[in-house]
N, C-alpha and C positions, 0 to 999 in steps of 0.2 A: 666364398660361394661354395658350398657342399658338392661334390661331384655328383651328376645327373643319375638315376636311379629309377626303374621300374621294376615294380613286384611281377611276379610270375600269372597273377590273377587279378589283373587292375582292374577296378572301377573306372567305367569311362562315364562322365556327365557331359552330355549334348543339351544345347540351348537355342532353340530356332529350329523346327519341322516345315517349313515352306517346299519351294516346290523341288527343291533337289537336299535339301537337310533329310526328309525324311527318309527317303531311300540310301542316303550315306550311313544313316546311324542303324539303318536294318540291317544293310551287311555286316557292320562291327557285331551287331547282335546275332547275327545268323553263325555269326564264327562261335559263338561260344561267349561272349565276352557278361561280364555283368554292366548292368546298364541304367542310367539314371537320366531322368529328362525333365526339361522346364520350357513350357512357351506359355506367350501371353494367354492363348487359347487353350485349353487342355484338349478341348474336342479335336484339336489338329497332330493332336500327339495322341489319338486313338490308336493308329494303325502300329505304331511303335509301343504301346502300354501291350496289346494285345501278344507282340511277341516277346514281352517278359521283361521289358524296363520298367523299372519303379516309377513313378510319379513325384516330383519335387513340387512342395509348395511356391518357394521362389530360389533366387537364384542363391540365397545364402544356403539356403538348406540343401541345396543339389551340390554347393561347393564344398562344405566340412567333410560330404560323405564319397569325394571323387579324389582318385590319383589324377585323371587325365579327363580335362574338360575341352570340349570343342566348341565354340561358337560359329553360326551361320545366321544372321540377323540380317537387316535387310542395308541399315544408311549409319555412316559416322557416326551419325548424335545416338545410334542404339548402340554401336559398338562402346562408345564411352560411356552411355548411362551403365551399361552391363560390366563393363570392367574399373571403372574409376569412381561411378556415383559413390556418395559417403558409404552404404554398404554393399558397396560393388562384391565381384566375386573376389578379386586379391584382396579386399579387407578381409574376408571370409577364409579362404582356402588355406590349408592347412599348408608349411613350410616343405618342400620340395615337388610340389606339384605342379605338372604340366598343365600349360594351356596352346591351342592353338586356334587362333581365328582365323575362319577360311573365307570369314565376309569380306567383299570386294570394299576396301575402304580407305584413306589417305594413308603415304606411306610417313607422314609425319602422326601421324595419330600411333601407327603402329610402333613407331620408336619413343614415344611418351610411355604408351603402355607397357613398353619392354622396361623401360627405365625405372618404371614404378615398381615392375613386378622384383625386379633386383633387390630393391631396398627391401622387400619382404621373403628374400630366399626363395624365388618362385621363378619358374621357367618360361618363357612365352614365345612359341614362331608364332611369325606372321604368312600363312598357308593359302591362301587365295588358290579358285579352280578355275578352270576352264572345261567346258563339254556340255555344261546347260543340262537340262534334264535326264536328255539321252546318256550322256556319260555317268550324270550319275545312277540311274537304274541300271546300267550294265557294268556300273563300276571300271568305269575309262577315262575316266577322268587326268586332266594333265593336272599335277599339284607343283605349284613355284613357291618355297619357301624361303623365309628370311629369318636369321637370330642365330644362336651359337650351333656350330656344326655339330657339339658333343651333343644337343638336344637333338636336332635331326636326325641324327644318327639311332637315337635311342627310338624315336618314332616312325621308324622305316616300316616295322612290321606291322603297324597301322594305317599307315598311308599305302602302302599293297594291297590291303583292302580296298580302298577306295579308288585307286587310281590305276593308270597304266605307265603313265609317264612322270616321273618324280624327281625334281632336280631341286636341288640345292643352291640357291642362288647368290646369298649372302650373308652380310649384318643385317641388322634388325631394318626392315623397311623394303629391304630388296626384294621379297617375295610380292607385295604390293606395287612396287614402281612395275615390275615384269607383270604382273597383272594389266599395267597402263599398256605397256607395250602393247599384251596381247589385245586389248581393246580398242586400240588406235588401227589398228589392222583390220579387226572387226567391222569396226565402224565404215573403211574402204570396201573391204569386199561385200557389205550387205547393201549400200548405196550402188553397188556396179551390179549385185545380182538382181535388185529388183527391178532396176532399169534394163537389163535386157530380158526380164518376163516382161516387161511391159512393152518393147520393142516388139519383140516375139510374138505377143497375141494381138498386137497392130497390124501386125505384118503377115497376119493370119495363118501362122504356123500350130503345128500341134506341139504345147510345150512340154510335155510328155518326151518325145521321141525329140526336141530341139534338146531337152538337157541330158539326153542319153549319149549326145554326140560332145556337148560341150564340157561335161563332168570330168571327161575322162583325155581334154587335152591340157593345155596349156594355162586355162579358166579353173581347174579343178581346184574345189576350194573346200572347206567343213562348210560354209554356207549353202554351198550348190548341194550338196550330198544330203543333207539335212533339213533344211527350211526349206528352199524352193519346192520340194515336192509337196512339203505343207499348204503352200500357196498356193499351187495346182488345185489342190482339193479344195480351197478355202478355209482353211484350217487353221486359224489365227490364235489358238490357245496357247498360253506362255511355256516356252519352255526355258525363257529369261524375260521378266520382264520391262517392257519400254521404260518405266518409271525408274528403272533398276542402270538402265543400260545409260539413260539419260542422267544421271548420279553420277557413272562411273568416267562419263566423258566429262563431266563438268570436273572431276577432282584430276584427270589426265590434262586440261587444260590449266587448271590452275597451278597445278606444279608444272607446268611448261614455263607458265609465265614469272614463277620464282626462280627459274634458270635461264631465265631469259630467250626464250626462244619459242617461237610463234609456229603452228599447227594450221595453215587455214583451212587445211581439207577436212580436218577432225570437226572443226567450226562450223562448216557449213554442213557436216554430216549432224551434230546436235541440233542444227536449227531445224532443218529437216524432221528429228524426230518429234522436237518440241511442237511442229503443227500436225505429227500423230498424237500427241498429248494433247494437244487442243480439240480435236476429233473428237477426245473422250475415249482414245485407246491404248491409255497409260499403263492398263494391267492386262492386255494383251503382249502377246510374243513380239520379240523385234522383229519378226517377220510381217509384221501389220504395218511398218513402212511403206508394205506397195499399197495399203487402203489409203495414205494421203497421197503416193505418187498419182494412180487411179482418179483421187480427186481434182488434182491440180490438172491432170491429162483432160479429165472432163472440161475443167474451168477455162482451158487455155482458147 
């Protein structure tokens, strides 16, 4: 395998412009990098194209023109299709291309993609992120990366455009394992945060005043700072989709089973989120858990 290099003016390819992806790629373009984008629906890339990115008709066209390719798609099956399908981006890219998958996907798939890339003299990092739409817009994401350290070091300048906490976790798949740890913590804090709001509401407290006290004490967490105020305002629009959170928890539980460990708390929270999904709120933000708890309280 040749030493990893990056030109002084690399072309950055980007696949996936959802709630977070559009903001992330916009930061890179705003730093003067040349960019090319593909997404299933071209209209979703309109903001990126207005910033000067070129449009690729398909992933193959993007792959042959890019020096670095970021992917930020929805589900593991989407990642597998983009990377490993017959004419996937690994098959089309030039030797030496660097790939960074920022989708939250399964660690085993990250390893499979890494091994496939090695055979083609390509480089891959699994680098999922945490911070939601706020972190994406403000370029304050936490980036957790797995893969070869040399490749990670080369990518640091680009990562620094996207996030504030950038940590190399280890070999391929380690970034995704770290993201699973992140999601397990968030699952626990989400149920605690929503139940505290439900309790405060039933107790007749002014929720904003209550939050001003507990968010500065031992209960302080990202969810209280960023999602609880949205709930108080009745804002359940997505910073991160319920559907995607259920996907992430499913991956974590599957990985836990393969390691012969039990995560009963995570299993319970996933069941509660599936009730959110059953109520028709799968495309709402994760704070929509509050709607399901209110529904349960009303039926109790």
